[in-house]
C-alpha distance (Angstrom), angle and dihedral (degrees) to the residues before:
residue distance angle dihedral
M1 . . .
R2 3.76 . .
H3 3.76 104.1 .
E4 3.79 120.7 41.0
A5 3.83 92.3 -148.1
A6 3.84 87.6 66.8
A7 3.82 89.2 71.6
G8 3.81 89.5 77.7
V9 3.82 94.6 64.8
P10 3.83 108.2 131.8
S11 3.80 120.1 -119.8
V12 3.80 121.6 -106.1
G13 3.81 90.8 -163.7
V14 3.82 98.2 -102.4
K15 3.81 114.0 97.5
M16 3.78 96.1 -152.1
M17 3.80 92.4 50.3
D18 3.81 91.8 44.6
R19 3.80 92.1 53.5
D20 3.80 91.8 48.4
H21 3.79 91.0 47.2
V22 3.79 90.6 55.5
E23 3.81 90.9 48.4
I24 3.82 94.1 46.5
T25 3.81 92.4 43.7
G26 3.80 89.0 53.0
M27 3.80 89.9 54.1
V28 3.82 92.0 46.8
L29 3.81 90.8 51.3
E30 3.80 91.6 46.5
L31 3.80 90.5 50.8
N32 3.82 90.6 50.7
D33 3.81 89.6 50.3
Q34 3.80 89.7 50.1
A35 3.81 91.6 50.7
L36 3.80 91.9 50.0
G37 3.79 92.3 45.0
G38 3.79 95.5 48.7
T39 3.82 93.4 -119.2
P40 3.83 111.6 -170.8
W41 3.81 114.3 -98.0
D42 3.81 94.8 -116.2
R43 3.82 89.8 65.3
A44 3.83 98.7 32.9
G45 3.81 90.1 46.6
R46 3.81 90.8 56.4
T47 3.80 90.2 51.5
L48 3.81 91.7 49.0
R49 3.81 93.6 48.2
E50 3.81 89.7 47.3
L51 3.81 89.9 51.0
I52 3.81 91.9 50.5
R53 3.81 90.7 50.1
A54 3.81 92.1 48.6
M55 3.80 92.1 48.4
V56 3.82 94.0 48.0
S57 3.80 90.2 50.1
H58 3.80 92.7 46.4
F59 3.80 93.6 46.5
S60 3.81 94.6 48.3
L61 3.79 92.3 52.7
E62 3.81 93.0 43.1
Q63 3.81 90.0 51.0
A64 3.81 91.8 50.4
M65 3.81 88.7 52.3
M66 3.81 90.4 51.2
D67 3.80 93.8 47.1
M68 3.79 94.8 49.8
A69 3.80 93.1 43.6
E70 3.84 88.3 48.9
Y71 3.79 93.1 -125.7
P72 3.83 106.5 -167.6
Q73 3.83 94.1 -143.6
A74 3.81 96.1 47.7
A75 3.82 95.0 112.9
I76 3.80 95.3 57.4
H77 3.79 90.7 41.7
R78 3.82 89.7 53.4
L79 3.82 90.4 50.9
R80 3.81 90.2 55.6
H81 3.80 89.7 50.8
E82 3.80 91.5 50.2
W83 3.80 92.0 48.9
M84 3.80 92.3 50.1
I85 3.82 92.9 49.7
D86 3.82 91.8 46.5
Q87 3.79 90.5 51.6
M88 3.82 91.4 47.5
R89 3.81 88.7 54.7
V90 3.82 90.6 48.9
L91 3.80 89.0 51.2
L92 3.81 90.0 49.8
A93 3.82 92.7 50.2
H94 3.83 94.1 46.9
S95 3.80 93.4 43.5
R96 3.81 92.2 52.7
E97 3.79 87.9 61.6
S98 3.81 103.1 37.6
G99 3.80 106.7 13.2
L100 3.77 132.1 -105.9
T101 3.81 95.3 -84.6
E102 3.82 91.7 60.5
N103 3.83 89.3 53.4
E104 3.78 96.6 48.8
P105 3.86 94.1 122.0
L106 3.82 90.4 59.1
L107 3.79 90.2 46.0
E108 3.82 89.9 51.8
L109 3.82 90.7 50.8
L110 3.80 90.7 51.1
S111 3.81 91.8 46.7
E112 3.80 90.6 52.4
S113 3.81 90.5 47.0
H114 3.80 90.6 51.8
Y115 3.82 92.5 53.1
A116 3.81 93.7 42.5
H117 3.81 90.9 49.9
M118 3.81 92.9 51.9
H119 3.81 92.8 46.6
T120 3.81 95.6 46.9
E121 3.82 120.1 19.4
D122 3.81 97.2 26.4
L123 3.79 93.0 43.5
R124 3.81 90.1 48.8
F125 3.81 90.3 51.2
G126 3.82 92.0 47.6
L127 3.80 92.1 51.3
W128 3.80 91.9 46.6
M129 3.80 93.6 47.5
N130 3.79 94.1 48.2
A131 3.80 92.9 49.1
E132 3.84 91.8 80.2
P133 3.84 129.5 25.1
A134 3.83 91.4 -139.2
R135 3.79 89.3 64.5
R136 3.81 91.2 57.2
A137 3.81 88.7 51.7
G138 3.80 89.1 52.5
A139 3.80 90.5 50.7
A140 3.81 90.1 50.4
A141 3.81 88.4 53.3
G142 3.80 87.5 54.6
I143 3.77 89.5 56.1
V144 3.80 91.1 52.0
R145 3.83 90.3 48.4
V146 3.82 91.9 54.3
Q147 3.79 90.3 43.9
R148 3.81 91.9 53.4
K149 3.79 92.1 46.9
R150 3.80 92.6 51.8
A151 3.80 90.8 46.2
G152 3.83 90.2 52.7
M153 3.81 94.2 -112.4
P154 3.82 121.2 140.1
P155 3.83 111.2 -105.1
G156 3.80 93.8 -122.3
E157 3.80 98.1 47.1
A158 3.80 111.1 135.9
R159 3.79 100.0 -142.8
A160 3.78 119.1 89.0
P161 3.79 118.2 -110.9
R162 3.78 117.1 -96.9
P163 3.80 116.4 -86.7
L164 3.77 112.5 -88.2
V165 3.76 133.4 -139.1
Y166 3.78 116.2 -134.8
V167 3.79 109.0 -130.4
E168 3.81 127.1 -162.1
R169 3.78 121.7 -170.4
S170 3.75 117.4 -141.9
D171 3.81 94.7 -162.1
A172 3.86 95.4 68.1
R173 3.82 92.7 -122.4
P174 3.81 116.2 139.6
L175 3.76 114.4 -90.2
P176 3.81 120.9 -112.1
P177 3.84 114.5 -103.8
L178 3.82 96.8 -101.1
V179 3.80 91.3 53.0
Y180 3.79 88.1 48.4
I181 3.79 89.2 56.3
E182 3.78 90.6 46.7
R183 3.79 88.4 55.1
A184 3.78 92.7 52.0
D185 3.79 92.6 43.9
R186 3.79 90.7 53.6
E187 3.78 94.2 48.5
L188 3.81 99.9 41.4
A189 3.78 98.2 37.6
G190 3.80 92.2 42.1
S191 3.79 93.4 -133.9
S192 3.77 120.9 161.9
L193 3.79 101.3 -130.8
P194 3.78 123.8 169.7
V195 3.81 116.9 -100.8
I196 3.78 118.7 -129.1
E197 3.79 122.1 -174.0
R198 3.80 119.7 -143.4
């Protein structure tokens, strides 16, 4: 975790989402600190691109969980994700030209949207999913679907995906997408996979 204030992020009731929220919140807080401190664009730009990548990865997995669990509010949730990613890309484009500090109002809007989304839509999804065990099984199937797609396997293939290794990074950098999926697979499927630090 990059920013110790991110440790206070409230739980939405889904461990994988909670962990990602802490990681993403840490990046959002770091980016705000960089904007206030006038951090040069080469460094702030890396943080912003990293944040966009982490959010896209998180949103795609979250959406697969919603689809497979047949979450009734998935469409509106997806629209919020799309809006947030579009605005992050606008921030990136504007900040390339004039720097992050000049675009602080847009960064503040995105920060507020991130917190509001966690405390409303994500919390609502977590409560809904935890209300019935069958919904968690559906969400786990969503994880497997994303995993198969990223591994180049057809979605309807009968064989189970290969066993995964759960990887933790000790340098606090975001995890690559496949490791992210391995994390979710381990938590939702309840497997006991070995942990390897990188």
